N, C-alpha and C positions, 0 to 999 in steps of 0.2 A: 723406549716406547712408553708413552703414558697410557694408563688404563683409565677410561672415562667412567664417571659415575653411572652411566647407563649400563655398562657391562657389569659393574659391581651389583647394581640393583636387579639385574636379570637373574641372579641366583636366588633360589628359594631358601634363604638362610634359616628361616624358622624351623625347617625340617631337618637341619643339620645340628650337630652337637659339638661342644668343646668341653673343657674340664669343668666348667661352672654351669652347664646347662645348655639351652638352645643358643645357636650362633646368631641370634637376631641383632646382637650388638657388634658383630664383626664388621659390617659395612662402614660404620662410623670410624672404626679403627683404621680400616684401609684408606678411607678418604683423608684421614688425618695424617697419613704418611706423606701427603703432598703439601701439608701446611707446616712451614718451618717451625712455628712456635709449638706445635703439638706432635711433631713427628717422632721425637725420641720416646715420649710417653706411649705413643701408639705402638711403636715397635716393641716396647717392653710388655705392653698389654697383650699383644699377639703372641709373644713368647710364653707368657704365663697362662694364657687361655687355650691356645691351640696346641702348644707342645706340652706345657705344664712341667711335669717331672719325668716325662718319657715313659717307656714301658709299653707304648702303643701309639697308634695314630688315629685321632678322632675323625669322624665323618666330615667335619668342616675343612680338614687339611687339604684335600685335593682341590677344593674350590678356592681356598686362600692362596695356595702355592703360586699360581701364575701371576697374581697381583703383587705378591711379595717379591718374586724374581724380577718383575718389571720395575718395581720401585728401586730394587738393589742395583739395577742396571742404569738408572736415571742419574745423570751427572748433576741434575738440579736438586737432588735429595742430598742432605748433608752427609759428609764422608762418614762420620761416626754412626749415623743411622743406617747407612748402607752396610757398614760392617755388622751392625746388630742384626740386620735382616738376613745377611748371608749366614750368620751364626744360627738363626732360626731355621733356615733352609737345611743346613747341615744336620742340625739336631733332629728335624723331622725325618730326613733321609736315613740317619743312623737308626732311629727307632723303627723305621720301616724294615730295615735289614736285620735287626736283632730281636725285636719283640716276637712273642708267640703269634702265629698267624691269626688266631682268633681275636687278637687285640688290634689288628691292623685293618682299617676299613677297606672294603673291597676295591674301591676306585684308586687306591694309592699307587700301586705299581705303574699304571698307565700315566697317571699325573706326573710322577717322578720322571719317567722316561721323556715326557714332553719338556719338563723343566730342564733336563740335561741338555737338550738341544739349545735352549735359550742361554744356558750357563757357559757353554763352550766358547762362544765369542768373547766372554768376559775374561778369559785367560790373557787377553791383550789390553785389559783395562789400564789406563795411565797411572792409576794409584797402586803402588806395590802391595799395600796392605790388603786391597781388594783382590788382587791376583792371588795372594796367598790364601785368602779365605775361599775363593772359588776353587782352587786346587784341592783344598780340604773338603769342600762339598763334593767334588767330582770323585773323590776316593770312595764314595758310597754308590757310584754308578755301576753296580755289579753286573747288571744285565747288558750293559754296553761297554764292557771292560776293554775289548780290543780297540774300539774306536777312540775311547777316552785315553787309553795309554798312548796311542799314536799322537794325540793332541798334546798331552802332557810332555812327551819327549820332544815334540817340535817346539814347544814353548821353552824347554830347557836350553835348546841351542841358542836362543837369543836373550835369555833371562840374565839379568845382572844383579838383582836384589838378593842379598844372602838368604834372608828368611824364605823368600819365595822359591829360590833354588832348592833349599832343603825340603820344603813342602812338596815340591814336584817329585823329588825322589821318593819321599815317604808315600805319596799317593800312588805312584807306580807300584811300589811294593804291596800296598793294600789291595790293588786291583789284580795283581799277577795271578793270585790263586783262582780268580774267576775268569781268567782269559782263556781264549782258545788258540787261534793261530799266532797270537802275539806272545804267548807264554814263554817259549824258549828264548826268543830274541830279547824279551823283557828281562829275564833272569841274567842273560849274558851282559846286557847293558848295566844292570845293577852290579854285577861282578867287576865290570870295568871301572866303576866308580871307586871300588876298594883300593885301587892302585893310584888314585889321584894325588894331588899335592896339598889339597885343602883338608885339614883334620876334620872339620865339621862335615864336609861332604863324605868323607870315608866312614865316619861313625854313623851318619844317617843312612848310608848305603847298607851298613850292617843291619841296622834296625829294619830296613825295607826288605832285605833278603830273608830275615827271620820271618817276616810276615808272608813273603812270597813262597817260602818253603817251610811251612809249619811242621814242627816235630822232627826236622832233619838236622842232624849235627853237621856243622860245616867248619872245618879247621881253618879255612881262609878267613872266616869272620873272626874267630878267636885271635888269630895272629895279627889281623888288622887292628883290633881294639888294643891288644897289648902293645903293639908298635906305636899307636897314637898316644896312649896313656903314658908310655915311658919316654917317648921321643918328642913330645910337643907340650906347650903350655896349656893349662886348662882354659885360659882366656880364648883360645882358638877353637875350642870344641863345639861351641854353640854361639850364635850371634849375640846372645845376651851376656856373654863373657863368663868369668869364673864365679859362678854362684854355687851355693850348696846344691841346688837342684841340678845344675849341669854336672857336677861331680857324681851325684847319685845316679843320674841317667846314664852317664858314660860307663861307670863301673857296672851298672846293671846289665850292660850288653855282654858282660862276661859271665853271666849267671850259669851258663852251661859248662864253664871251665873253672872249676873251683880252685884249682892250683893257681891259675892265672889271676883269678879274682883276688885270692889271698895275697899274692905278691903285689898286685897293683894297689890294694888297700893299704898294705904296710908302707909302700912308697908314698902314697898320698897323705898318710897320717904324719909324715915327716916333712911335708911340703912347706916352703917358706911363707906361703899365703895363708893367713888364719881362716879365710873363708873356705879354701880348699880343704884344710884340715877339718873344718866343721862338717863339710860334706862327707869326708872320709870316715869321721866318727859315726855318722849315720849309716854309712855302708857297712861298717864293722858291726854296729848294733843289729842290723838286719841279718847279717851272717850268723852272729852269735845267737840270735833268737831262733834260727832255723836249724843249725847243726851243732851237735855237741863237740865235734872235733875242732870247731872254730875257736874254742876256748884256748887250746894250746897254740893254735896258729896266730891268733889275733889279740888275745887279752894282754900280753906283755906290751905290744905296741900301743894299745889303748891306754894302758897304765902310764906310759911315758908322757901322755898328754895331761896328767895331773899337774905337771909343771908348765903347762902352756901359758904363754904371756896373756892370752885372751881369756878373760874370766868365764865367758860362756862355754868355751871349750873345756876348761877345767871342770865346770859343772857337769857337762855332758859326760866326760870321762868318768867322773865319780858316779854318775847315775848308771853308766854301763857296768862298772865294777860292782855296784850294789845289786843290779839286776842279776849278775852272775853269782851272787851269794858266796858260799864258802870257797868257790874256785878263786876268789879274789883275795884270799888270806895272805899271799906273799906281799901284798901292798897295804896291809892293815896299818902299819906304822905311818905310812904317808897319809892315809885317810884320817887316822887319829889326829895327826898334826893339823890337817885341814879343817877339822871340826871345831877348832878353837879360834878366837879372835886374833890371836897372835900368829897363827899359822895360815890363815886365809882371810884376806880383807873383804871378800865379796860375800855378803850374807847369804844369798841363795845357794852359793856353792858350799858354804858351811853346812847348810841344812841337808844338802844332798850327801855330803861326806858323812854326816851323822847318821843318816838313813842307811848308807852303805855299811857302816860299822854295825848297825843293829841287824842287818841282813847277814853279816858274817858271824853274829853271835858274840861280838867283841864288847866286853863290859866297859870299854873306854868311851862308849857312846853315852853312858848314863850320866856322868857328872855334867857335861855340857847341856844335856837334855834337862836335868834338874834346874840348872841356871835359867834356861830358856823358859821353862814352865813358870818360874817365879817372876818373869818379866810381864809387863802389861800386854805386850804383843809377842807371842811366842814364835810367830813366823811360819806356822803350819796351817794348812787349809782345814776347814771343817768337814769337807766332803772329799772322798776319794774320787779320782777321775778314772773312767773305764774306757777312755778313747784309745783307738788303735793309732799306730804311727809313733813318731819319735818326738812328740811335743814335750818340752820340759816344763810341764805344768807343775804348779806348786804341790808339794807332797802334803798329804793329810797327816794329822797327828796319829790317827789310827795306823796308817801305814808304817810310821816310824816306830811306834811304841807298842803295838799289839802283842809282840812276842817277848816283851820285857817284863812279864809278870813276876819272874824270879827276882826282879829288882824293885818290887812294889814297895818295900819298906822305905826306900829313899825317894821313890818317885811319888808316893802318895801324899806326903805333906804339901807340896805345891799344888798338886791336883785337887786335894780337898779344899785348899784355900780358893781355888779358881771356881769351884762349883757354885757357891752362893754368890760370888761376885760376877758370874757370867752375865753379859749384857744382852745376849741374843739366844733365841731358840737353837740356832745352828751350833753355837758353842756349847750349850748345855747338852744337846744331843750328841755332839762329838765326844765330850768327856764321858758321858754315860756309856757310849759304845766302847770306848777304851776300857772302862772298868768291867764291862760285860766280858770282854775278851780275856781279862785276867781272872775271872771266876772267883774262887774262894780267896785268892790273894788280895782281893779288893775289899775284904770284910771291914777294915778300919774306916772305910768311907760310908758305912751304913747310915750314920746320922745325916750326912749331907744328902744321901739318896732319898731318905725318908722325907726330908724337907722338900724335895723336888716333886713329890707325889701331889702337891697342891699347885703345881705349875703346868705350863704347856708342855713340859718335858716328862710328864708322868709315864707315858708309854715306855720311854727308854730307861727311866729310872727303875721301873718295875722289872724290865728285862735284866738290868744289872743286878738287882736284888735276887731275882730268881737264879741268875748264874752264880751268885755267891753261895747260895744253898742254905743248909740248915741253920747256920748262924743268923742269916737274914730272916729266915722263917720265924725264929724265936723273937726277933725284934720288932716285927711288923704287926700292929694290932689288926686282927681279922676284920673288925667292923670298919676300919678305915679302908681296907681293900674292897669290901663289899660296897661301900659308898662310892668308891672310884668306878667300880663296874656299873653301878646304877646310873652314874652321871659322868660318862666319859667326855673328853674334850669334844665339843660340838663341831669344830672345824677340822677334825681329823677323822675322816670316814673309816680309816683302817683301825682306829683305836679300839673299838669294842672287841674285835677278834684278837688283836695283839695283847690287850690287857687280860682277856680271858685265858689265853694260853699261858702267859706269865703267871697269872694268879694260880692256875692249876699246878704249875711246876713248883710254885712256892709253898702252896698249902696242901697239895694232894687232892683238892676238890676239883674234879674235872667237869663237873656238871655244867657250869657256864660255857666252857669251851665246846663241849659236846653239843649243847643246844645251838650254838652259832655255826659250828663247822660241819657237823654231820650232814646237814642238807646239801653240802657241796658234793658229797659222794654221788648224788644223782644229777649233777650239773655237767654240761659239756666240758667246762674248764674249772680249774682251781681245786681239783681233788687232792693235790699234793699236801696241802695243809691239813686236811682231814686225815689223810693216811699217816702223816707224822704224828698227829695226836693219838691215833689208834695204836701206833707202834709204842708210844710212851705208856699206854694203858696195859699193853701186854695181854696175857691170857684173859683178862676181863673183857676184852673186845671181841671175843669169839663170835658173837652174833653177826659180826660184819665180815666174816671171812669170805663168804660167798661173793660179796660185792668187790672185795679186794682182789679175789682171783680174776674177776672180769677185768679189773683195771690193770692187772699185771701184764696182760698181753695186748692191751689197747694200743700202746705205742711201742715200737721196737727199741727205741733209744730215748734217752733224756731223763728228766727228773721223775716222771710218773712211774716207770718200772722200778726205779730205785726205791721210791717211797712206798709203793704198794708191796714190793718184795720184802723190804725191811719189816713192814707191819706184819705181813703174813708169817715171817720167820719168828718174830718176837711174840706173836700170839700163839702160834701152833708148835714152834720148835722144829718144824720140818724144813729141810733144805731141798728135798727132791724136786719140788715144784718151783722153787725160787731160783736155785743156782742156774738151771738152763736159761731162764729169762735174763738173768744178770749177765751171763756169759755172752748171750746174743747181743746184749746192749753195749758191751765194750769191744767185741771182736772187730767190728768195722773200723774202729779208731786205731786198733793195733795194726791194721792192714794199710790204711790210707792216711792216718794222722788226723789232726784237727780236734783232738780231745779237749774237753772243757770241764769245768768243775764237777758236773754231774758224773762224768766218767771217773774222776779221781775218787769221789765219794763212794761210787759203786765198788771200786777196787778195795777201798778200806772196809766196806761191808763184807766183801768176800773174805778178807783176811780174818774178820771176826768169826766167820763160819768154819774156819779151820779146814781139816782134811776133806770135808764134804765138798769143798769148793775146788777140788783138784782139777775138774774139767776146765777151769780158767787158766791153768798153767801155760798152755801155748801162747795165749794172748799176753799174759803177764811177762813171759820171757821175751816176746816180741817188743813190748814196751821198753824193756831194758837193753835189748841188743841193738836197737836202731841208732844210727848216727843222726839221721834227720829227726829232730824232736817231734814226737807224735802229738803235739799240741798245736794250738793256733800260733802262727808266726806273726812277726811284725808289730809286736806290742811289748811294753815294759813288763807285762805279766807273763810273757812266753816262758822265760827261763824259770821264774818262781813256780809256775804251774807244772813245768816239766820236772823240776826238783821234787815237787810234792807227789807227782805221779810215780816217779822212780822210787821214792821212799815207800809209798803205798804198795807198789808192785813187789819190792823186795820183802816187805813185811808179809804180804800175802803168799809169796812163794815159800817163805820159811814156814808159815802157818799151815800150808797145804802139803808140805813135803813129808814123806814117810820117815819115821824115826831112823836116824842114821843115814838117810838118803841125801842126794845132792840137791841143793837149792836151785 
């Protein structure tokens, strides 16, 4: 059915809103859907304006929806545009079901119910891609679940397209939890699919049952997945064939059965297809980032992939071993061989093997790193990446060498040569940050750092000089530092405060930093830097104790209670008011996980407080006793952060134990 311009114009669009303001421009977009030369752009504009990034449903959406559904049903509209419009419909419906009610416009539920009526006939659309998209949309028809489930199952009986068949099963599973009279029959139907002959159908039925019965363990599902993974080829698990995504998805269906997941992962790591092995490596990385026991279960199988014929798999295996740190020591010899040109022909893999050795604390990483630093392009990034997931992004120089300060005597000569030759701010900043991490060991580089005070890297050069300490303080002319404070780099708005902090640490003169940072104590945000400065001042900051006490309890968790608590303790020497706040800040993470660097720093501070921090012992013990890592999972930083948390917790337990008592 075509929507006429008259019906479009009958809506009071100026009174409605989308992501960019009033919806007065929407009628033109809707009309353009019928113009072949403009339809694709119009569909994209509707998505970005009316749906935007989700999280709610704008007031224009109910008025837009019938026109979009009508265009999606019109065979005269280009196939690709129809698919884009169905994606918009599904996105709006999903937001309507998942966003907080206050962000969903009042007319949306009724508009969506009407749209479901128009979508149901499209399950018989002649284009399989559209049938799949319609089934995906209808998975959001929660208020009409019984009716829609019946329609989806009826379509299943005659459907032949593989992707559409799988989406029909998946949509039935999504609706089952919202069904009434259809619920029992729906679950039975999904169970029947577990016993089919098509691996893809069986696995999708497992996924659908998990959605239909959330939180309920089901041994039939686990057996089905194990049977499919061990008894069929990955190319049959999804219509797209044996991709890394297919392997990750299929193995993920075993997440509730760790024993089965471990066994399946080991089998897939040895598969003859390199793409399957790549997927299995990512499954192993996820398990290792989540559970400490996975190290013994999976790391040997991962290590065998250091000899994989596919270079990207060798790289990933080395990255996983490096992530696991000292647990990878049994394979240090293999990593050392891979860090050389003779032992590994693939340069990115050499970089990852070198990083892994540095994580192990193995000095064999130093000679190849010295050679790399002497080359024009050392092969490391200037910035560290903090992305979640298992992207094998380029490692930064700081990630590789930050913990190698003990070898500064051999690493500094090529680093010092690079500093004056660096051709970009990114490289100068990267080198300065590395020297900062080495502290006093970087003292021979003081002349090169002084030269950088006249460049765009002055902020980071001064940080490095401050980290070096007294030797740098003697070498820096005070008048040069004052001139830098008076004329900081104009295009770096953070420079005045950063320079003032480093200046104070280097010279002992805190006045410039106090002048810039103390006003932050009265601001809604950013008090952490001011609290850090007051902690460095110690007893001299006693006039600010009252404000710090207010900040100590403002947030239950995070950086603010840590910084305010540390400042109070270093100023007053009292632990009685600080320890309870710090224990409250870490206890939830001991119970539910998800700890991040602020938690680790808090545990380290508690260790400094010694026996007075004994109330933290239950949380500290919980951190150490857990098998599930109490940090954020699914990132290359998961295991290093867990290692740091465990080390801090052990130190704190020792510091808080009674003399002769058990840790």
